[in-house]
Backbone bond lengths (Angstrom), bond angles and torsions (degrees), N, CA, C in turn:
res aa  C-N    CA-C-N  psi(-1)  N-CA   C-N-CA  omega(-1)  CA-C   N-CA-C  phi
1 M - - - 1.454 - - 1.521 112.75 -
2 N 1.349 116.91 -32.27 1.452 117.80 -175.96 1.521 112.70 -69.25
3 E 1.321 117.87 -10.24 1.459 120.48 175.61 1.516 111.65 -87.95
4 I 1.329 118.00 -8.67 1.455 122.88 -177.57 1.529 109.08 -110.50
5 T 1.339 116.10 120.84 1.461 120.61 178.91 1.523 111.09 -82.85
6 L 1.326 116.27 -44.02 1.457 119.69 -175.40 1.521 110.20 -139.99
7 Q 1.325 115.56 143.21 1.466 121.98 177.46 1.519 109.85 -130.18
8 M 1.313 116.16 140.65 1.458 122.49 167.88 1.519 106.69 -119.09
9 R 1.315 116.22 134.07 1.457 121.16 -177.70 1.526 110.11 -127.92
10 D 1.331 115.68 106.73 1.465 123.65 175.46 1.529 111.28 52.51
11 V 1.333 115.63 49.73 1.464 120.92 -175.51 1.530 110.42 -87.34
12 R 1.320 113.98 130.23 1.457 121.94 172.67 1.521 107.98 -116.80
13 S 1.339 115.07 137.73 1.463 119.50 -175.53 1.520 108.59 -158.91
14 G 1.334 116.12 163.66 1.455 118.93 178.59 1.509 111.32 175.84
15 Y 1.327 114.86 -159.12 1.454 123.01 -174.42 1.530 108.66 -122.21
16 Q 1.330 116.67 117.30 1.462 122.55 -179.09 1.531 110.05 51.62
17 D 1.346 117.99 -116.35 1.461 119.12 -177.37 1.519 112.93 -95.75
18 I 1.333 117.34 10.46 1.470 121.56 179.96 1.527 109.22 -102.78
19 E 1.308 116.91 116.43 1.467 121.29 176.80 1.520 108.85 -88.93
20 V 1.345 116.89 118.87 1.466 121.75 -177.31 1.527 110.67 -98.84
21 L 1.327 116.72 -49.23 1.460 120.88 177.76 1.527 108.77 -91.35
22 K 1.313 116.05 127.51 1.465 121.15 -170.87 1.525 110.84 -119.39
23 G 1.333 113.92 57.94 1.453 119.15 177.53 1.518 113.22 91.75
24 I 1.341 116.39 56.60 1.466 122.21 -177.64 1.530 109.82 -84.69
25 S 1.329 116.11 132.04 1.464 122.88 172.45 1.524 108.48 -129.04
26 L 1.320 116.65 132.49 1.465 120.01 177.95 1.516 110.05 -159.89
27 D 1.335 115.59 158.40 1.461 123.92 173.56 1.521 108.70 -119.96
28 I 1.323 116.62 131.57 1.457 122.41 175.02 1.520 107.86 -105.15
29 L 1.323 116.62 118.53 1.451 121.59 -174.31 1.529 111.56 -79.63
30 N 1.318 115.09 142.91 1.450 122.61 -178.39 1.531 111.82 -61.45
31 S 1.344 115.38 134.91 1.476 123.34 174.32 1.524 113.52 62.72
32 K 1.333 117.35 24.94 1.461 121.88 178.63 1.526 110.42 -117.62
33 I 1.332 115.84 162.55 1.463 121.81 169.73 1.519 107.40 -98.14
34 T 1.322 116.35 123.44 1.454 121.98 175.45 1.521 107.94 -119.29
35 C 1.319 117.10 134.01 1.454 119.62 176.88 1.519 110.47 -118.21
36 M 1.325 115.22 151.31 1.453 122.26 172.87 1.517 108.29 -116.19
37 I 1.322 115.85 127.16 1.450 120.56 178.05 1.523 108.58 -125.63
38 G 1.312 115.30 168.76 1.447 121.24 -179.98 1.515 109.66 151.61
39 P 1.321 117.70 169.49 1.468 121.05 -178.42 1.515 112.10 -67.11
40 N 1.335 116.15 164.72 1.464 120.44 174.99 1.526 109.51 -58.03
41 G 1.320 116.07 139.49 1.453 120.83 -179.84 1.512 114.69 83.91
42 A 1.330 116.80 6.38 1.467 120.33 -178.16 1.522 112.32 -73.12
43 G 1.334 116.45 -23.15 1.463 120.03 -178.56 1.512 114.35 108.66
44 K 1.328 117.27 12.31 1.462 120.41 -174.86 1.538 111.80 -63.02
45 S 1.321 117.05 -52.33 1.469 120.07 179.47 1.521 111.31 -64.92
46 T 1.329 116.45 -31.14 1.470 120.40 178.40 1.524 110.53 -63.80
47 V 1.324 117.20 -34.24 1.471 120.41 176.06 1.528 109.75 -59.71
48 L 1.330 117.24 -48.54 1.468 120.29 -178.32 1.529 110.91 -63.86
49 K 1.326 116.88 -44.71 1.470 120.31 -179.00 1.524 111.56 -64.26
50 T 1.315 117.24 -32.57 1.461 120.35 179.00 1.523 110.87 -73.80
51 I 1.332 116.95 -40.81 1.463 119.98 175.60 1.524 110.21 -58.93
52 Y 1.334 116.13 -42.46 1.467 121.13 -173.32 1.526 112.78 -82.10
53 G 1.317 117.48 -4.69 1.460 119.90 176.41 1.513 114.82 87.48
54 I 1.346 117.79 3.35 1.461 120.22 175.25 1.525 109.56 -67.02
55 L 1.328 115.31 -39.21 1.461 122.39 170.98 1.526 107.90 -111.93
56 K 1.306 117.11 144.94 1.452 121.66 -179.35 1.524 110.46 -93.00
57 A 1.321 115.76 133.32 1.463 120.01 173.74 1.521 109.44 -65.55
58 R 1.333 116.33 128.50 1.461 120.66 -178.69 1.519 111.08 -81.89
59 T 1.312 115.70 -33.97 1.461 121.28 174.08 1.518 107.94 -143.31
60 G 1.329 116.80 167.60 1.447 121.35 175.97 1.515 113.37 88.60
61 E 1.320 116.03 -173.30 1.458 122.88 -176.18 1.526 110.45 -133.60
62 I 1.334 115.28 146.23 1.459 122.32 170.71 1.518 106.75 -124.75
63 L 1.328 116.38 123.07 1.462 121.09 -178.64 1.523 110.32 -120.21
64 F 1.334 115.40 133.07 1.459 122.47 174.91 1.516 108.07 -115.57
65 K 1.313 116.87 116.40 1.466 122.96 -175.76 1.530 110.99 53.99
66 G 1.338 114.55 39.07 1.458 120.48 174.41 1.513 115.72 86.36
67 E 1.353 118.02 -3.36 1.458 120.96 -179.05 1.521 110.17 -115.25
68 R 1.317 116.49 138.22 1.457 120.74 -177.73 1.522 111.46 -67.48
69 I 1.340 115.12 136.25 1.462 120.86 176.34 1.520 111.83 -123.06
70 D 1.346 117.20 -7.47 1.463 117.58 177.94 1.528 108.98 -63.38
71 G 1.320 115.53 137.58 1.463 120.72 -176.50 1.512 113.21 95.56
72 Q 1.339 118.70 -12.10 1.452 121.23 179.03 1.532 110.63 -86.99
73 S 1.325 116.26 158.79 1.466 121.85 -179.39 1.532 109.94 -78.73
74 P 1.350 116.97 160.03 1.462 119.15 175.51 1.522 113.92 -54.85
75 L 1.329 117.76 -38.91 1.466 120.21 179.57 1.520 110.82 -64.56
76 E 1.323 117.31 -42.44 1.464 120.34 177.81 1.530 110.93 -62.71
77 I 1.316 115.52 -40.42 1.462 119.98 -179.53 1.522 110.25 -68.90
78 L 1.323 116.71 -39.42 1.463 121.14 176.67 1.518 110.68 -59.96
79 K 1.320 117.67 -43.90 1.456 121.46 -179.60 1.523 112.27 -65.59
80 R 1.324 116.67 -23.54 1.465 120.31 178.11 1.530 111.87 -75.72
81 G 1.354 117.60 -18.76 1.464 120.15 177.73 1.511 114.89 119.83
82 I 1.333 117.04 22.14 1.461 121.33 177.02 1.526 108.35 -116.84
83 S 1.327 117.64 123.65 1.463 120.57 175.40 1.529 109.05 -111.08
84 Y 1.320 115.97 153.14 1.465 122.83 -174.83 1.519 108.73 -128.42
85 V 1.331 116.42 122.80 1.463 122.26 176.24 1.520 107.18 -109.53
86 P 1.345 118.20 103.59 1.464 120.90 -174.43 1.527 112.51 -75.42
87 Q 1.324 114.94 174.06 1.460 120.27 174.16 1.521 109.68 -61.04
88 G 1.331 115.87 151.48 1.453 120.29 179.25 1.517 110.83 85.18
89 R 1.305 115.65 -172.51 1.456 121.31 -176.26 1.524 108.92 -107.39
90 A 1.319 116.82 93.58 1.470 122.26 -176.26 1.519 109.83 -81.51
91 I 1.343 115.47 73.24 1.462 121.39 -178.80 1.529 108.93 -126.35
92 F 1.324 114.98 171.01 1.459 121.46 175.35 1.531 106.89 -101.40
93 P 1.324 118.53 98.73 1.465 120.94 -168.58 1.518 114.82 -65.19
94 L 1.324 118.59 -25.70 1.465 121.00 -177.61 1.521 112.24 -94.73
95 M 1.331 116.51 9.55 1.459 121.73 175.33 1.523 108.70 -113.58
96 T 1.321 116.68 155.16 1.460 120.27 -179.67 1.529 110.59 -71.99
97 V 1.318 114.83 167.39 1.464 120.15 176.80 1.517 110.13 -57.06
98 E 1.325 117.18 -46.26 1.470 120.27 -178.47 1.528 110.75 -63.50
99 E 1.328 117.57 -40.15 1.460 120.84 178.50 1.527 111.10 -65.69
100 N 1.327 117.11 -35.80 1.466 120.73 175.98 1.522 110.80 -63.57
101 L 1.325 116.26 -41.08 1.458 119.45 178.23 1.527 110.97 -63.40
102 E 1.316 116.63 -40.71 1.469 120.00 177.41 1.529 110.51 -62.42
103 M 1.332 116.99 -38.44 1.467 120.74 177.48 1.525 111.07 -66.83
104 G 1.337 116.31 -30.29 1.454 120.25 -179.52 1.517 113.34 -62.57
105 A 1.317 116.66 -22.26 1.471 121.06 -178.87 1.525 111.64 -100.45
106 F 1.334 117.04 29.54 1.462 120.39 -167.52 1.525 114.56 -63.52
107 I 1.344 118.25 -25.14 1.473 117.92 -178.46 1.531 112.39 -93.10
108 R 1.316 116.75 -3.73 1.455 119.31 -177.30 1.531 111.40 -85.92
109 K 1.319 115.81 145.49 1.465 121.74 179.80 1.531 111.82 -122.03
110 D 1.345 116.77 5.16 1.463 119.67 -175.25 1.529 110.41 -83.55
111 D 1.330 115.83 176.12 1.466 120.96 -176.41 1.523 112.87 -101.60
112 R 1.356 117.00 17.12 1.460 120.72 -178.99 1.532 113.23 -103.77
113 I 1.325 116.87 5.97 1.467 119.61 -174.57 1.525 110.91 -61.93
114 T 1.332 116.98 -46.65 1.467 120.31 -178.49 1.519 110.97 -60.38
115 K 1.330 117.36 -42.21 1.466 120.58 178.84 1.525 110.65 -66.53
116 D 1.322 117.04 -40.63 1.459 119.54 -179.32 1.529 111.22 -65.79
117 I 1.329 117.41 -36.78 1.457 120.24 175.50 1.522 110.31 -64.24
118 A 1.334 115.98 -43.29 1.470 119.87 177.97 1.521 110.90 -61.35
119 D 1.334 116.98 -39.69 1.468 120.47 178.98 1.528 111.14 -64.75
120 L 1.339 116.86 -40.15 1.467 119.79 179.09 1.524 111.15 -67.15
121 I 1.315 116.48 -38.40 1.462 119.78 177.85 1.526 110.18 -64.41
122 E 1.335 116.45 -35.76 1.461 119.66 176.27 1.530 110.94 -69.44
123 K 1.334 116.39 -37.89 1.467 120.47 -178.88 1.531 110.89 -70.85
124 F 1.334 116.66 -37.73 1.468 122.21 -179.10 1.526 108.15 -119.00
125 P 1.341 118.05 84.07 1.473 121.81 -171.95 1.526 114.47 -55.41
126 I 1.340 117.66 -28.68 1.466 119.02 -178.93 1.523 110.93 -60.99
127 L 1.335 117.16 -29.54 1.460 119.81 178.25 1.523 110.57 -69.17
128 G 1.318 116.61 -35.71 1.456 119.80 175.73 1.520 111.79 -66.44
129 E 1.332 116.06 -41.00 1.467 120.43 179.00 1.525 111.64 -64.65
130 R 1.333 116.21 -28.24 1.474 120.73 -175.67 1.530 112.00 -109.60
131 R 1.304 118.36 14.82 1.466 120.26 -168.87 1.525 112.60 -58.68
132 N 1.339 118.48 -30.49 1.461 121.34 -179.56 1.526 112.68 -100.57
133 T 1.327 116.39 8.05 1.468 121.88 179.03 1.524 109.82 -86.32
134 L 1.326 117.02 140.84 1.457 119.92 173.89 1.521 108.85 -63.08
135 A 1.322 116.24 134.28 1.463 120.27 -176.13 1.528 111.73 -60.09
136 G 1.333 117.20 -29.00 1.457 120.34 179.20 1.510 113.66 -67.97
137 N 1.334 117.05 -13.58 1.466 120.87 179.59 1.524 112.96 -97.77
138 L 1.332 117.52 4.04 1.458 120.78 179.16 1.528 110.51 -77.42
139 S 1.324 115.73 154.92 1.461 120.04 170.98 1.523 108.89 -70.66
140 G 1.336 116.60 168.37 1.462 119.95 179.86 1.517 112.43 -58.48
141 G 1.324 116.62 -43.18 1.461 120.68 -179.89 1.509 112.25 -66.19
142 E 1.341 116.10 -42.21 1.464 120.01 179.24 1.528 110.71 -64.51
143 A 1.332 116.39 -40.29 1.464 120.13 179.66 1.525 111.19 -64.45
144 Q 1.332 116.49 -38.11 1.468 118.50 -179.69 1.524 110.77 -70.40
145 I 1.327 118.50 -35.23 1.467 120.78 174.33 1.524 109.18 -61.37
146 L 1.339 116.97 -41.97 1.467 121.10 178.77 1.525 110.46 -61.71
147 V 1.328 117.44 -43.35 1.465 121.03 179.81 1.523 110.87 -61.51
148 L 1.332 116.90 -44.15 1.461 120.57 178.96 1.525 110.79 -63.06
149 A 1.333 116.23 -40.56 1.462 120.14 179.18 1.529 110.74 -64.81
150 M 1.331 116.82 -40.24 1.468 120.14 177.74 1.529 110.39 -61.66
151 G 1.338 115.90 -39.63 1.450 119.48 177.04 1.515 112.59 -64.26
152 L 1.319 116.51 -36.89 1.465 120.45 -179.84 1.521 112.15 -68.87
153 L 1.330 117.54 -29.44 1.461 120.20 179.94 1.526 112.27 -64.17
154 L 1.326 116.39 -17.74 1.464 120.24 176.41 1.518 111.27 -81.95
155 Q 1.329 116.42 0.63 1.468 123.40 177.53 1.536 112.11 52.92
156 P 1.331 116.97 51.90 1.465 119.59 -175.81 1.526 112.43 -75.70
157 E 1.318 115.19 150.31 1.458 120.47 168.03 1.521 110.44 -86.84
158 L 1.342 116.11 -27.11 1.459 122.57 179.06 1.520 108.90 -133.36
159 M 1.346 116.50 127.26 1.459 122.00 174.89 1.525 108.83 -109.12
160 L 1.340 115.55 130.28 1.458 122.62 174.92 1.528 107.36 -102.64
161 L 1.329 117.13 116.75 1.461 121.81 -176.22 1.524 109.46 -114.60
162 D 1.334 116.42 121.30 1.457 121.31 -178.55 1.525 109.26 -107.55
163 E 1.322 115.58 106.36 1.469 123.41 178.22 1.531 112.24 53.54
164 P 1.331 118.92 58.55 1.467 120.25 -176.33 1.522 114.60 -64.45
165 S 1.347 118.75 -20.45 1.466 119.61 -178.32 1.523 112.93 -101.04
166 M 1.335 117.74 6.35 1.469 121.05 -174.99 1.530 111.26 -59.71
167 G 1.314 115.89 127.98 1.457 121.93 173.56 1.512 115.28 76.55
168 L 1.324 118.04 9.18 1.465 120.40 -177.82 1.524 111.53 -93.89
169 S 1.323 115.47 155.41 1.456 120.51 174.48 1.523 109.48 -68.41
170 P 1.347 118.12 157.82 1.470 119.65 178.88 1.521 113.28 -53.89
171 Q 1.325 117.62 -38.26 1.465 120.50 179.42 1.529 110.75 -65.60
172 S 1.334 116.54 -42.40 1.458 120.22 179.89 1.521 111.86 -68.81
173 V 1.348 116.38 -34.15 1.466 120.31 177.91 1.522 110.05 -58.56
174 G 1.335 116.19 -47.65 1.456 120.19 178.86 1.515 112.14 -59.40
175 L 1.337 116.40 -40.98 1.468 120.99 179.82 1.525 110.99 -64.62
176 I 1.335 117.06 -43.74 1.466 120.72 -178.03 1.521 110.69 -63.90
177 F 1.331 117.85 -41.85 1.458 119.85 179.15 1.529 111.21 -66.71
178 R 1.320 117.42 -34.83 1.471 119.21 175.61 1.522 110.77 -65.24
179 I 1.327 117.24 -39.02 1.458 120.74 179.42 1.527 110.90 -67.77
180 I 1.337 116.82 -40.38 1.466 119.77 177.19 1.525 110.29 -59.98
181 K 1.314 116.26 -43.21 1.463 120.45 177.92 1.527 110.61 -63.39
182 Q 1.322 116.46 -40.01 1.464 121.47 178.86 1.531 110.98 -63.94
183 I 1.340 116.89 -41.66 1.462 120.95 177.44 1.524 110.21 -60.97
184 N 1.319 116.75 -43.97 1.463 121.07 -179.94 1.523 111.58 -63.58
185 E 1.315 117.57 -34.94 1.461 120.96 -178.50 1.524 112.44 -66.24
186 T 1.334 117.36 -16.40 1.468 120.30 175.61 1.531 111.39 -85.96
187 G 1.350 117.43 -1.88 1.455 121.64 175.91 1.516 115.25 110.07
188 T 1.333 118.03 -3.31 1.458 120.90 -179.89 1.523 110.59 -76.50
189 T 1.317 116.59 129.08 1.456 122.30 175.85 1.525 108.68 -77.70
190 I 1.335 116.76 138.67 1.464 121.07 -176.52 1.522 110.26 -128.82
191 L 1.332 115.60 130.24 1.463 122.91 169.50 1.520 106.42 -116.78
192 M 1.326 116.25 119.04 1.459 121.86 -169.81 1.522 111.06 -125.30
193 V 1.327 116.02 132.38 1.465 122.77 168.36 1.520 106.65 -100.15
194 E 1.318 116.95 131.28 1.465 118.83 -173.67 1.532 110.77 -152.72
195 Q 1.348 115.13 127.52 1.467 119.79 175.61 1.524 111.92 -75.34
196 N 1.340 116.24 -27.40 1.464 119.60 176.17 1.530 107.31 -79.15
197 A 1.350 114.18 73.52 1.464 120.53 -168.54 1.519 112.56 -60.88
198 R 1.311 116.47 -41.64 1.471 118.88 -176.11 1.520 111.34 -61.51
199 R 1.337 117.09 -47.23 1.457 119.79 -178.86 1.524 110.77 -66.34
200 A 1.347 116.41 -38.99 1.466 119.37 179.30 1.521 111.33 -63.49
201 L 1.334 116.37 -42.85 1.464 120.22 -179.34 1.519 111.86 -64.46
202 E 1.317 116.51 -31.83 1.467 120.46 -178.12 1.520 112.55 -64.56
203 I 1.343 117.39 -28.83 1.467 119.10 -178.11 1.523 112.44 -106.05
204 S 1.341 117.92 -2.54 1.464 121.06 -174.48 1.519 112.00 -91.28
205 H 1.326 115.04 143.80 1.465 120.76 173.97 1.522 110.91 -81.57
206 H 1.338 115.72 -30.85 1.463 120.53 -177.45 1.518 108.17 -144.57
207 A 1.332 116.33 154.73 1.464 120.28 -177.83 1.521 110.48 -144.97
208 F 1.333 113.59 148.11 1.461 121.41 173.39 1.520 108.60 -120.86
209 V 1.315 116.46 140.86 1.458 122.11 174.55 1.521 108.19 -110.18
210 L 1.335 116.28 120.56 1.454 121.88 178.68 1.522 109.97 -106.70
211 E 1.333 115.10 147.18 1.451 121.07 175.07 1.525 108.57 -151.99
212 L 1.336 115.69 122.78 1.467 121.85 178.66 1.531 112.11 51.80
213 G 1.329 114.85 42.98 1.453 119.97 173.28 1.511 115.70 77.74
214 K 1.332 116.50 10.64 1.462 120.21 179.87 1.523 110.25 -129.97
215 M 1.339 115.35 152.58 1.452 120.88 177.69 1.524 109.45 -78.00
216 R 1.332 116.03 125.14 1.455 120.34 -179.40 1.523 113.25 -104.54
217 F 1.330 116.45 -26.54 1.463 119.65 -177.20 1.514 108.24 -163.98
218 D 1.316 116.39 145.44 1.461 119.32 167.52 1.517 108.61 -144.32
219 G 1.315 114.70 147.65 1.461 120.97 -177.92 1.510 109.43 174.12
220 I 1.304 117.49 -174.85 1.459 120.32 177.66 1.528 108.96 -73.82
221 G 1.334 115.77 151.68 1.452 120.10 -176.64 1.511 113.66 -54.96
222 E 1.315 116.23 -38.57 1.469 120.93 -178.22 1.527 111.40 -62.76
223 E 1.347 116.84 -33.66 1.466 120.00 179.04 1.519 111.15 -62.58
224 I 1.336 115.68 -41.77 1.457 119.56 -179.90 1.521 110.50 -69.26
225 L 1.327 116.51 -42.50 1.461 119.90 179.24 1.525 112.04 -62.01
226 N 1.333 116.53 -30.63 1.464 120.64 -177.06 1.530 113.65 -96.75
227 N 1.335 117.57 -1.01 1.462 121.53 -179.76 1.521 108.60 -92.59
228 A 1.327 116.56 112.73 1.467 121.28 -173.37 1.520 111.76 -60.32
229 E 1.337 116.92 -40.67 1.465 119.59 -177.96 1.524 111.60 -67.55
230 L 1.349 115.88 -44.58 1.465 119.55 178.34 1.515 111.65 -66.04
231 R 1.337 116.61 -38.06 1.476 119.58 176.75 1.520 110.52 -59.69
232 K 1.313 116.82 -43.73 1.470 120.83 -178.46 1.513 111.80 -64.81
233 I 1.347 116.57 -41.59 1.462 120.54 -174.94 1.516 111.44 -78.01
234 Y 1.337 117.44 -44.32 1.451 120.13 -169.00 1.525 114.63 -108.46
235 L 1.310 117.27 -18.77 1.464 119.12 -178.61 1.517 112.24 -112.97
236 G 1.324 116.56 -2.63 1.461 120.06 177.86 1.512 113.66 68.16
237 A 1.339 116.86 28.81 1.478 119.95 -178.99 1.516 109.71 -129.11
């Protein structure tokens, strides 16, 4: 069990009278990068929202470090050590980069916040260069680095990333994936939904393929990249 950070067991979830997840079961391994790929409408983002408590699991169980979290609120789940980075740029555009970082630590009460912000600025120099810039004036890549840094200030054991490369230039996409890999190398477990399947698989230790709310395949990223049938169906190659 200590090798598994999060488990979903026969989870069904959706929106009002629409059932999107139709009995999803998966294990997220500790200190690994796991990605979920699949066509639009497969239910990938719904998995993250259900884990985080934005959507309630209708059936099944979700366990984090062996304890059930299904039915808990997003704030309760956040306090347990799970952070969620949604699609888009979840920043405060009329506040500076430094002020956004301070907001990122909103649930913390310890006296290490200032040092942790300084450490993140050292780790991601672009944030230091832009620390007094309004977040709304950042480029797409810079804004996504800021969002990831804000998520890290919550000191999560598990980060849920929903389409972290969406809308970015090719150069910024490469940078974001390098940063995600760097975050994982510090021991943070990552579960990522990503439309740029090829790039996500290249950095992932494990991958799940979803289709119409059901699990179709799981294995290491390299297996999917090297499987001709899966490449044709899901990677367009």
